[in-house]
GULUM-593391 format. One record per residue (C-alpha): residue number from 1; residue in three letters; x, y, z. Coordinates in nm, 2 decimals, padded with zeros to 4 digits, always signed. Example, Ala and Ser with C-alpha at 12.3 -4.5 7.8 and 13.67 -1.06 7.14 Angstrom:
! residues 2
i=1; aa=ala; c1=+01.23; c2=-00.45; c3=+00.78
i=2; aa=ser; c1=+01.37; c2=-00.11; c3=+00.71
! end
This chain:
! residues 271
i=1; aa=met; c1=+01.37; c2=+00.95; c3=+01.91
i=2; aa=tyr; c1=+01.11; c2=+00.80; c3=+01.66
i=3; aa=lys; c1=+00.80; c2=+00.98; c3=+01.63
i=4; aa=leu; c1=+00.63; c2=+00.82; c3=+01.35
i=5; aa=val; c1=+00.60; c2=+00.44; c3=+01.26
i=6; aa=ala; c1=+00.39; c2=+00.35; c3=+00.91
i=7; aa=leu; c1=+00.28; c2=+00.00; c3=+00.88
i=8; aa=asp; c1=+00.19; c2=-00.19; c3=+00.56
i=9; aa=met; c1=-00.11; c2=-00.43; c3=+00.59
i=10; aa=asp; c1=-00.10; c2=-00.76; c3=+00.41
i=11; aa=gly; c1=+00.22; c2=-00.95; c3=+00.50
i=12; aa=thr; c1=+00.31; c2=-00.70; c3=+00.78
i=13; aa=leu; c1=+00.06; c2=-00.57; c3=+01.01
i=14; aa=leu; c1=-00.20; c2=-00.88; c3=+00.95
i=15; aa=asn; c1=-00.12; c2=-01.23; c3=+00.99
i=16; aa=ser; c1=-00.20; c2=-01.51; c3=+00.73
i=17; aa=asp; c1=-00.54; c2=-01.49; c3=+00.85
i=18; aa=lys; c1=-00.57; c2=-01.10; c3=+00.74
i=19; aa=val; c1=-00.59; c2=-01.04; c3=+01.16
i=20; aa=ile; c1=-00.39; c2=-00.79; c3=+01.40
i=21; aa=ser; c1=-00.26; c2=-01.02; c3=+01.67
i=22; aa=gln; c1=-00.32; c2=-00.90; c3=+02.00
i=23; aa=glu; c1=+00.05; c2=-00.88; c3=+02.06
i=24; aa=asn; c1=+00.08; c2=-00.63; c3=+01.77
i=25; aa=lys; c1=-00.23; c2=-00.44; c3=+01.89
i=26; aa=asp; c1=-00.09; c2=-00.40; c3=+02.24
i=27; aa=ala; c1=+00.25; c2=-00.27; c3=+02.12
i=28; aa=ile; c1=+00.08; c2=-00.02; c3=+01.88
i=29; aa=ala; c1=-00.15; c2=+00.11; c3=+02.17
i=30; aa=lys; c1=+00.15; c2=+00.15; c3=+02.40
i=31; aa=ala; c1=+00.36; c2=+00.34; c3=+02.13
i=32; aa=arg; c1=+00.05; c2=+00.59; c3=+02.07
i=33; aa=lys; c1=+00.04; c2=+00.63; c3=+02.42
i=34; aa=ala; c1=+00.38; c2=+00.76; c3=+02.43
i=35; aa=gly; c1=+00.31; c2=+00.99; c3=+02.16
i=36; aa=val; c1=+00.40; c2=+00.81; c3=+01.85
i=37; aa=lys; c1=+00.21; c2=+00.83; c3=+01.54
i=38; aa=val; c1=+00.11; c2=+00.50; c3=+01.37
i=39; aa=val; c1=-00.01; c2=+00.52; c3=+01.00
i=40; aa=leu; c1=-00.15; c2=+00.25; c3=+00.82
i=41; aa=ala; c1=+00.03; c2=+00.25; c3=+00.45
i=42; aa=ser; c1=-00.14; c2=+00.03; c3=+00.22
i=43; aa=gly; c1=-00.22; c2=-00.06; c3=-00.15
i=44; aa=arg; c1=-00.57; c2=-00.12; c3=-00.07
i=45; aa=pro; c1=-00.86; c2=+00.12; c3=-00.10
i=46; aa=leu; c1=-00.98; c2=+00.30; c3=+00.21
i=47; aa=glu; c1=-01.28; c2=+00.08; c3=+00.23
i=48; aa=gly; c1=-01.06; c2=-00.23; c3=+00.28
i=49; aa=met; c1=-00.89; c2=-00.03; c3=+00.55
i=50; aa=gln; c1=-01.14; c2=+00.10; c3=+00.76
i=51; aa=ser; c1=-01.21; c2=-00.17; c3=+00.97
i=52; aa=lys; c1=-00.85; c2=-00.22; c3=+01.09
i=53; aa=leu; c1=-00.85; c2=+00.17; c3=+01.16
i=54; aa=asp; c1=-01.14; c2=+00.14; c3=+01.38
i=55; aa=glu; c1=-00.99; c2=-00.21; c3=+01.55
i=56; aa=leu; c1=-00.69; c2=+00.01; c3=+01.65
i=57; aa=glu; c1=-00.88; c2=+00.33; c3=+01.73
i=58; aa=ile; c1=-00.67; c2=+00.56; c3=+01.51
i=59; aa=asp; c1=-00.93; c2=+00.82; c3=+01.46
i=60; aa=gly; c1=-00.80; c2=+01.13; c3=+01.59
i=61; aa=thr; c1=-00.79; c2=+01.49; c3=+01.43
i=62; aa=asp; c1=-00.42; c2=+01.43; c3=+01.38
i=63; aa=asp; c1=-00.44; c2=+01.07; c3=+01.24
i=64; aa=phe; c1=-00.36; c2=+01.01; c3=+00.88
i=65; aa=val; c1=-00.43; c2=+00.69; c3=+00.63
i=66; aa=leu; c1=-00.21; c2=+00.64; c3=+00.32
i=67; aa=phe; c1=-00.44; c2=+00.40; c3=+00.05
i=68; aa=tyr; c1=-00.39; c2=+00.31; c3=-00.27
i=69; aa=asn; c1=+00.00; c2=+00.27; c3=-00.26
i=70; aa=gly; c1=+00.02; c2=+00.66; c3=-00.17
i=71; aa=ser; c1=-00.21; c2=+00.77; c3=-00.46
i=72; aa=met; c1=-00.40; c2=+00.91; c3=-00.16
i=73; aa=val; c1=-00.34; c2=+01.05; c3=+00.20
i=74; aa=gln; c1=-00.65; c2=+01.14; c3=+00.39
i=75; aa=asn; c1=-00.69; c2=+01.26; c3=+00.77
i=76; aa=val; c1=-00.90; c2=+01.00; c3=+00.93
i=77; aa=ser; c1=-01.11; c2=+01.20; c3=+01.12
i=78; aa=thr; c1=-01.20; c2=+01.53; c3=+00.91
i=79; aa=lys; c1=-01.12; c2=+01.34; c3=+00.57
i=80; aa=glu; c1=-00.92; c2=+01.60; c3=+00.43
i=81; aa=ile; c1=-00.69; c2=+01.48; c3=+00.16
i=82; aa=ile; c1=-00.35; c2=+01.61; c3=+00.21
i=83; aa=his; c1=-00.21; c2=+01.42; c3=-00.09
i=84; aa=ser; c1=-00.33; c2=+01.32; c3=-00.40
i=85; aa=lys; c1=-00.16; c2=+01.19; c3=-00.74
i=86; aa=ile; c1=-00.39; c2=+00.96; c3=-00.95
i=87; aa=ser; c1=-00.40; c2=+00.84; c3=-01.31
i=88; aa=asn; c1=-00.67; c2=+00.89; c3=-01.58
i=89; aa=gly; c1=-00.88; c2=+00.67; c3=-01.85
i=90; aa=gln; c1=-00.63; c2=+00.71; c3=-02.12
i=91; aa=ala; c1=-00.37; c2=+00.55; c3=-01.90
i=92; aa=ala; c1=-00.61; c2=+00.24; c3=-01.82
i=93; aa=lys; c1=-00.68; c2=+00.18; c3=-02.18
i=94; aa=ala; c1=-00.33; c2=+00.17; c3=-02.26
i=95; aa=ile; c1=-00.26; c2=-00.08; c3=-01.97
i=96; aa=ala; c1=-00.57; c2=-00.28; c3=-02.05
i=97; aa=lys; c1=-00.44; c2=-00.31; c3=-02.44
i=98; aa=leu; c1=-00.11; c2=-00.44; c3=-02.28
i=99; aa=ala; c1=-00.25; c2=-00.67; c3=-02.05
i=100; aa=asn; c1=-00.44; c2=-00.83; c3=-02.34
i=101; aa=glu; c1=-00.13; c2=-00.84; c3=-02.54
i=102; aa=leu; c1=+00.06; c2=-01.01; c3=-02.26
i=103; aa=gly; c1=-00.22; c2=-01.25; c3=-02.15
i=104; aa=gly; c1=-00.30; c2=-01.11; c3=-01.82
i=105; aa=tyr; c1=-00.63; c2=-00.97; c3=-01.68
i=106; aa=val; c1=-00.67; c2=-00.58; c3=-01.60
i=107; aa=his; c1=-00.87; c2=-00.40; c3=-01.35
i=108; aa=ala; c1=-00.88; c2=-00.05; c3=-01.21
i=109; aa=phe; c1=-01.02; c2=+00.13; c3=-00.94
i=110; aa=ser; c1=-01.22; c2=+00.44; c3=-01.10
i=111; aa=lys; c1=-01.33; c2=+00.73; c3=-00.88
i=112; aa=lys; c1=-01.68; c2=+00.72; c3=-01.02
i=113; aa=his; c1=-01.74; c2=+00.33; c3=-01.08
i=114; aa=gly; c1=-01.50; c2=+00.21; c3=-00.81
i=115; aa=leu; c1=-01.33; c2=-00.16; c3=-00.88
i=116; aa=ile; c1=-01.39; c2=-00.20; c3=-01.27
i=117; aa=thr; c1=-01.28; c2=-00.48; c3=-01.50
i=118; aa=pro; c1=-01.33; c2=-00.57; c3=-01.88
i=119; aa=gln; c1=-01.34; c2=-00.93; c3=-01.80
i=120; aa=asn; c1=-01.43; c2=-01.10; c3=-01.43
i=121; aa=asn; c1=-01.17; c2=-01.33; c3=-01.30
i=122; aa=glu; c1=-01.02; c2=-01.47; c3=-01.01
i=123; aa=tyr; c1=-00.80; c2=-01.25; c3=-00.94
i=124; aa=thr; c1=-01.03; c2=-00.94; c3=-00.93
i=125; aa=gln; c1=-01.23; c2=-01.14; c3=-00.72
i=126; aa=ile; c1=-00.95; c2=-01.17; c3=-00.47
i=127; aa=glu; c1=-00.91; c2=-00.78; c3=-00.48
i=128; aa=ala; c1=-01.30; c2=-00.76; c3=-00.43
i=129; aa=thr; c1=-01.32; c2=-01.00; c3=-00.14
i=130; aa=ile; c1=-01.02; c2=-00.87; c3=+00.05
i=131; aa=asn; c1=-01.15; c2=-00.50; c3=+00.04
i=132; aa=gly; c1=-01.52; c2=-00.60; c3=+00.04
i=133; aa=leu; c1=-01.61; c2=-00.43; c3=-00.29
i=134; aa=asp; c1=-01.84; c2=-00.50; c3=-00.57
i=135; aa=ile; c1=-01.70; c2=-00.55; c3=-00.90
i=136; aa=thr; c1=-01.85; c2=-00.34; c3=-01.21
i=137; aa=glu; c1=-01.77; c2=-00.51; c3=-01.54
i=138; aa=phe; c1=-01.67; c2=-00.25; c3=-01.79
i=139; aa=asn; c1=-01.59; c2=-00.18; c3=-02.12
i=140; aa=phe; c1=-01.24; c2=+00.01; c3=-02.08
i=141; aa=ser; c1=-01.27; c2=+00.14; c3=-02.45
i=142; aa=asp; c1=-01.56; c2=+00.34; c3=-02.32
i=143; aa=leu; c1=-01.37; c2=+00.55; c3=-02.06
i=144; aa=glu; c1=-01.29; c2=+00.89; c3=-02.16
i=145; aa=asp; c1=-00.92; c2=+01.00; c3=-02.14
i=146; aa=ser; c1=-00.99; c2=+01.22; c3=-01.83
i=147; aa=his; c1=-01.17; c2=+00.98; c3=-01.64
i=148; aa=glu; c1=-01.06; c2=+01.00; c3=-01.27
i=149; aa=ile; c1=-00.89; c2=+00.65; c3=-01.24
i=150; aa=ile; c1=-00.66; c2=+00.60; c3=-00.89
i=151; aa=lys; c1=-00.48; c2=+00.32; c3=-01.05
i=152; aa=thr; c1=-00.47; c2=+00.02; c3=-01.29
i=153; aa=met; c1=-00.35; c2=-00.31; c3=-01.25
i=154; aa=ile; c1=-00.26; c2=-00.64; c3=-01.43
i=155; aa=val; c1=-00.34; c2=-00.94; c3=-01.27
i=156; aa=ala; c1=-00.23; c2=-01.30; c3=-01.36
i=157; aa=glu; c1=-00.08; c2=-01.65; c3=-01.20
i=158; aa=pro; c1=+00.23; c2=-01.54; c3=-01.02
i=159; aa=ser; c1=+00.44; c2=-01.74; c3=-01.27
i=160; aa=lys; c1=+00.29; c2=-01.55; c3=-01.57
i=161; aa=leu; c1=+00.29; c2=-01.21; c3=-01.42
i=162; aa=thr; c1=+00.67; c2=-01.27; c3=-01.35
i=163; aa=glu; c1=+00.69; c2=-01.31; c3=-01.74
i=164; aa=ile; c1=+00.47; c2=-01.01; c3=-01.80
i=165; aa=ile; c1=+00.70; c2=-00.82; c3=-01.55
i=166; aa=ser; c1=+00.99; c2=-00.93; c3=-01.76
i=167; aa=lys; c1=+00.85; c2=-00.79; c3=-02.10
i=168; aa=leu; c1=+00.76; c2=-00.41; c3=-01.96
i=169; aa=ser; c1=+00.95; c2=-00.19; c3=-02.15
i=170; aa=pro; c1=+01.17; c2=+00.10; c3=-01.97
i=171; aa=glu; c1=+00.99; c2=+00.37; c3=-02.14
i=172; aa=leu; c1=+00.67; c2=+00.21; c3=-01.93
i=173; aa=his; c1=+00.86; c2=+00.28; c3=-01.61
i=174; aa=lys; c1=+00.91; c2=+00.64; c3=-01.69
i=175; aa=glu; c1=+00.54; c2=+00.68; c3=-01.75
i=176; aa=phe; c1=+00.42; c2=+00.50; c3=-01.43
i=177; aa=thr; c1=+00.54; c2=+00.40; c3=-01.10
i=178; aa=ile; c1=+00.50; c2=+00.01; c3=-01.13
i=179; aa=val; c1=+00.50; c2=-00.18; c3=-00.82
i=180; aa=gln; c1=+00.42; c2=-00.53; c3=-00.73
i=181; aa=ser; c1=+00.20; c2=-00.56; c3=-00.41
i=182; aa=ala; c1=+00.12; c2=-00.94; c3=-00.42
i=183; aa=pro; c1=+00.27; c2=-01.26; c3=-00.65
i=184; aa=phe; c1=-00.08; c2=-01.18; c3=-00.85
i=185; aa=phe; c1=-00.09; c2=-00.79; c3=-00.84
i=186; aa=leu; c1=+00.13; c2=-00.55; c3=-01.05
i=187; aa=glu; c1=+00.00; c2=-00.20; c3=-00.99
i=188; aa=phe; c1=+00.05; c2=+00.09; c3=-01.23
i=189; aa=leu; c1=+00.02; c2=+00.43; c3=-01.05
i=190; aa=asn; c1=+00.05; c2=+00.82; c3=-01.13
i=191; aa=pro; c1=+00.43; c2=+00.85; c3=-01.16
i=192; aa=glu; c1=+00.44; c2=+01.09; c3=-00.88
i=193; aa=ser; c1=+00.26; c2=+00.84; c3=-00.62
i=194; aa=asn; c1=+00.43; c2=+00.57; c3=-00.42
i=195; aa=lys; c1=+00.43; c2=+00.48; c3=-00.02
i=196; aa=gly; c1=+00.76; c2=+00.71; c3=+00.01
i=197; aa=val; c1=+00.57; c2=+01.03; c3=-00.12
i=198; aa=gly; c1=+00.28; c2=+00.97; c3=+00.07
i=199; aa=ile; c1=+00.45; c2=+00.92; c3=+00.41
i=200; aa=glu; c1=+00.70; c2=+01.20; c3=+00.33
i=201; aa=ala; c1=+00.35; c2=+01.41; c3=+00.29
i=202; aa=ile; c1=+00.23; c2=+01.32; c3=+00.65
i=203; aa=ala; c1=+00.56; c2=+01.36; c3=+00.82
i=204; aa=asn; c1=+00.60; c2=+01.72; c3=+00.67
i=205; aa=his; c1=+00.24; c2=+01.78; c3=+00.77
i=206; aa=leu; c1=+00.30; c2=+01.69; c3=+01.11
i=207; aa=gly; c1=+00.66; c2=+01.85; c3=+01.13
i=208; aa=ile; c1=+00.85; c2=+01.53; c3=+01.16
i=209; aa=lys; c1=+01.18; c2=+01.46; c3=+01.00
i=210; aa=ala; c1=+01.26; c2=+01.15; c3=+00.78
i=211; aa=glu; c1=+01.52; c2=+01.02; c3=+01.02
i=212; aa=glu; c1=+01.23; c2=+01.02; c3=+01.29
i=213; aa=val; c1=+01.03; c2=+00.81; c3=+01.09
i=214; aa=ile; c1=+01.01; c2=+00.39; c3=+01.09
i=215; aa=cys; c1=+00.84; c2=+00.21; c3=+00.77
i=216; aa=met; c1=+00.77; c2=-00.15; c3=+00.81
i=217; aa=gly; c1=+00.66; c2=-00.36; c3=+00.50
i=218; aa=asp; c1=+00.70; c2=-00.67; c3=+00.31
i=219; aa=ala; c1=+00.70; c2=-00.62; c3=-00.07
i=220; aa=glu; c1=+00.83; c2=-00.44; c3=-00.37
i=221; aa=asn; c1=+00.51; c2=-00.15; c3=-00.30
i=222; aa=asp; c1=+00.70; c2=-00.08; c3=+00.01
i=223; aa=his; c1=+01.03; c2=-00.01; c3=-00.10
i=224; aa=his; c1=+00.99; c2=+00.34; c3=-00.16
i=225; aa=met; c1=+00.90; c2=+00.43; c3=+00.20
i=226; aa=leu; c1=+01.15; c2=+00.18; c3=+00.34
i=227; aa=glu; c1=+01.40; c2=+00.41; c3=+00.15
i=228; aa=tyr; c1=+01.25; c2=+00.74; c3=+00.27
i=229; aa=ala; c1=+01.23; c2=+00.62; c3=+00.65
i=230; aa=gly; c1=+01.52; c2=+00.67; c3=+00.91
i=231; aa=leu; c1=+01.46; c2=+00.32; c3=+00.98
i=232; aa=gly; c1=+01.35; c2=+00.09; c3=+00.70
i=233; aa=ile; c1=+01.23; c2=-00.25; c3=+00.83
i=234; aa=ala; c1=+01.15; c2=-00.58; c3=+00.65
i=235; aa=met; c1=+00.94; c2=-00.85; c3=+00.78
i=236; aa=glu; c1=+01.08; c2=-01.18; c3=+00.77
i=237; aa=asn; c1=+00.84; c2=-01.33; c3=+00.54
i=238; aa=ala; c1=+00.92; c2=-01.03; c3=+00.30
i=239; aa=met; c1=+01.04; c2=-01.07; c3=-00.06
i=240; aa=asp; c1=+01.42; c2=-01.08; c3=-00.08
i=241; aa=glu; c1=+01.49; c2=-00.76; c3=-00.26
i=242; aa=thr; c1=+01.27; c2=-00.59; c3=+00.03
i=243; aa=lys; c1=+01.53; c2=-00.73; c3=+00.28
i=244; aa=ala; c1=+01.80; c2=-00.61; c3=+00.09
i=245; aa=ile; c1=+01.72; c2=-00.25; c3=+00.11
i=246; aa=ala; c1=+01.59; c2=-00.27; c3=+00.47
i=247; aa=asp; c1=+01.79; c2=-00.14; c3=+00.75
i=248; aa=tyr; c1=+01.66; c2=-00.42; c3=+00.99
i=249; aa=ile; c1=+01.47; c2=-00.77; c3=+00.94
i=250; aa=thr; c1=+01.21; c2=-00.81; c3=+01.23
i=251; aa=ala; c1=+01.02; c2=-01.12; c3=+01.27
i=252; aa=gly; c1=+00.76; c2=-01.29; c3=+01.03
i=253; aa=asn; c1=+00.38; c2=-01.13; c3=+01.00
i=254; aa=asn; c1=+00.26; c2=-01.47; c3=+01.17
i=255; aa=glu; c1=+00.52; c2=-01.39; c3=+01.47
i=256; aa=his; c1=+00.42; c2=-01.05; c3=+01.55
i=257; aa=gly; c1=+00.70; c2=-00.90; c3=+01.41
i=258; aa=val; c1=+00.53; c2=-00.54; c3=+01.39
i=259; aa=ala; c1=+00.52; c2=-00.56; c3=+01.78
i=260; aa=arg; c1=+00.89; c2=-00.70; c3=+01.82
i=261; aa=ala; c1=+01.01; c2=-00.39; c3=+01.64
i=262; aa=ile; c1=+00.80; c2=-00.14; c3=+01.80
i=263; aa=glu; c1=+00.94; c2=-00.31; c3=+02.13
i=264; aa=lys; c1=+01.28; c2=-00.29; c3=+02.02
i=265; aa=phe; c1=+01.31; c2=+00.06; c3=+01.86
i=266; aa=ile; c1=+01.00; c2=+00.27; c3=+02.05
i=267; aa=leu; c1=+00.93; c2=+00.11; c3=+02.37
i=268; aa=glu; c1=+01.25; c2=-00.02; c3=+02.51
i=269; aa=pro; c1=+01.47; c2=+00.30; c3=+02.46
i=270; aa=met; c1=+01.18; c2=+00.49; c3=+02.65
i=271; aa=ala; c1=+01.18; c2=+00.23; c3=+02.96
! end
């Protein structure tokens, strides 16, 4: 029996209008009523997730949320951080230099300054709009090496970002966890951070085994948690690479795929 369901948000739980369908809401509510833990696991900052947590009434003292692609995991009610692996100013400066050399933009999430970028651009504006954040223009060369940076991102139009990805050195993949969370977002995290590590931290905290966990996602930043889970589920709209590692493919995010999977693997077996 599955005891925990971890859900990516964009492209998975949310439809193309960034809305949770009533079908998904109802299935999640039924699963939670049956005692199954439901965790939102996103690359977004917590500010960009809070309204959806509230909408789903995920607010109990044993409810958890994974944000910044697993860089941080927090108890929703008590605000206790149970997992935190972040980056620093030295890394952000190196990635900013690389972005400039390869023709991309860069932005980062600073614990002190919030969403920062040396040059405002349409992709950083997308980030700000999605998450309801302000943008602070900030010269990355002014960052102290020890400055607490949660994650840094190279952003560019999709074909350009694909070109940038092809030029990344193998050494860089050893220094960072590098994941593509959207066609125009490439994220550089602490090497010990990813959604799989974050979900594992929650499962261990709750005394739940990996084989009792379902994870659902649609993109590369979901791969670690799909691989960790006893049942990794990809959406029909997922990247081909994501579908290839999944144990099961559910309906798309515009066809209530989360609800369909919860019904099939949690609610029907309980009936």
